[in-house]
N, C-alpha and C positions, 0 to 999 in steps of 0.2 A: 583721479578717481572718478570724477563726473564723466569724463570722456569715455572711460571703460564702460560705465553703466549705459551711456547713450548708445554706444556702438552695439551693445548686446540687445538693447531694446529695438534698435533699427533692424536687427536681424530676425525679429519675431514677426512672422507674417500675420496680417490682419485676416480674421476669419469672421464671416458674417453669422449673425444669429440665424439659426436654421428656420426660425419662425418668420423671418423677413424675406426669405427666398421665394420667388414666384415660380410656378410650374413652368412657365414659358422659358425662363432662364435655365432651368434644369434640362428641359428638352433640347434647347439649343446647345447646351454643353455636351449632351449625350449623342447628338447626331453624328459627331465625328468618330470614325472607326479607331483612330489612335487613342482618343480619350476613353472609348469603351474598352480598349485593350488595357489601358492603365487601370481602370476600375476592376476589370477581370483579374488582373495580376494581383492587385491588392486584396481582393476577395479570396483568391486561391491561397495566397501566402498566409492569411490569417494573422499577420503581424505587419508592423510598419516596415516600409522598404525605402532605401535611399533611391533618389531619382535615377542614378546610373545603373542600378541593378535590374531595372525593367527594360527588356529588350524592345526597342522601338525603331521603326524604319524611318526616322527623321533625325535631323541634326540636333545638337544639344540646345541651341537657341529656340528651335521650334518645339522641342520637348518641353522646355521651360514655359513657353506660351501655353501649351496644353495643360500642364500642371496648374498654372495660374487660373485658367478658365475653370477647371474643376474645383479649385479652392474657392473662387468667387461664387460659384454656383452652390457651394455648401456641401459638395460631395466628399471632399477630402480635407484633412487638416495637415498642416506642414509645420515642422519645427526643425531646429538644428540640433544635431548630436555631434559635437566637435565641428568638423568642417563639412559633414554630410547633411544635406537637406533631406529629412525624413518625411515620408508621406504615409498617412493612415486613412482608411476608409471610415467615414462618419456614419457607419451603417445603422447603429441604434437610433441616433438622432434623426437620420434621414427617413428611416422606417416610420418613426413617429409622425413626421411631417407629411410624408407621401407614402402611405401604406401600400405595400405590394409593388411599387414601381421598380425599385432596385432588383427585387427578386425576379420580376418579369424580364427585365433586361438580361440578367445573368442566366436565366433558364434558356433564353432564345439566342444567346450569343453565338452558337454554332451555326445559325442560319444566315449569317451575314454574307453580303455580296452574293 
């Protein structure tokens, strides 16, 4: 029984307290177009999405890296639903910590490259 609990706990990703995130970390996370695509897809969906449902032009392992960077920067939350790793935008928390930043990014995403 203890082993089952431990394995479940190990599958829960660590999420930083949004108040401890520095602006520099957020900007570094958002500089990559793949990560901005992930943020845009989560915003447009208005619901949590599994990693594999977001169309990305990178390998699975590279996509995992991008999701981790976004989670560590406080932009997304991740959890498991069965065998799927789900992702959700921490929009309300992020807006409270960095007012207007996420909206500015989303408004101007059509002007990339």
